[in-house]
C-alpha positions in Angstrom: -9.7 -15.5 -2.0 -6.1 -17.3 -1.6 -7.7 -20.9 -2.4 -9.2 -19.2 -5.5 -5.8 -18.1 -6.6 -4.2 -21.3 -5.8 -7.3 -23.3 -7.3 -6.3 -21.7 -10.8 -3.7 -22.4 -13.5 -0.2 -22.0 -13.0 -0.4 -19.5 -15.9 -3.4 -17.5 -14.9 -2.1 -17.1 -11.0 0.3 -14.9 -12.6 -1.8 -12.1 -14.6 -4.2 -12.5 -11.3 -1.4 -11.5 -10.0 0.0 -9.3 -11.9 -3.6 -7.8 -11.7 -3.7 -7.0 -7.7 0.1 -5.9 -8.1 -0.5 -2.9 -10.5 -3.7 -2.2 -8.4 -2.4 -1.5 -5.8 0.6 0.4 -6.5 -2.0 2.6 -8.2 -3.5 2.7 -5.1 -0.5 3.4 -3.0 0.4 6.3 -5.4 -2.8 8.3 -5.1 -2.5 8.1 -1.4 1.0 9.2 -1.3 0.3 11.7 -3.6 -2.5 13.2 -1.6 -0.4 12.7 1.8 2.4 15.0 0.1 -0.7 17.4 -1.3 -2.5 18.1 2.4 0.0 17.2 4.9 2.5 20.2 4.9 2.5 20.6 1.2 4.8 23.8 1.7 7.9 21.3 3.1 8.2 18.8 0.9 11.0 16.7 3.3 8.8 17.6 6.4 5.7 16.0 4.7 7.7 12.9 3.8 9.2 12.3 7.1 5.4 12.9 8.5 3.7 10.2 6.7 6.7 7.8 6.8 6.3 7.8 10.8 2.5 7.9 10.7 2.6 5.0 8.4 5.4 3.2 10.6 3.2 3.8 13.8 0.4 2.4 11.4 1.7 -0.9 10.7 3.2 -1.1 14.5 -0.2 -0.8 15.9 -1.9 -2.8 13.7 0.8 -5.6 13.9 -0.2 -6.3 17.7 -4.0 -6.3 16.6 -3.2 -8.9 13.4 -0.9 -11.5 15.0 
C-alpha cells in the first residue's frame, strides 16, 4: 500500500492521506464510545482509566511482536 501511495502524484498523496486519517479518526471515535458504554458505564473516569490501561497494554504487547 505504501508503494502505491508513493507512486501517486504529490497532490493526490495529500487527499489520499487525508481520507485515511479521517477514516481512522472515525473508527477510533466509534471504538472509544463503545468502550465508554460497555466498560464501567456508571463511572466515566474509571472507564477512561481502564480503557487507557488496556490500550497501553495492547501497544506494549504488540510492540515486541512487531519489532
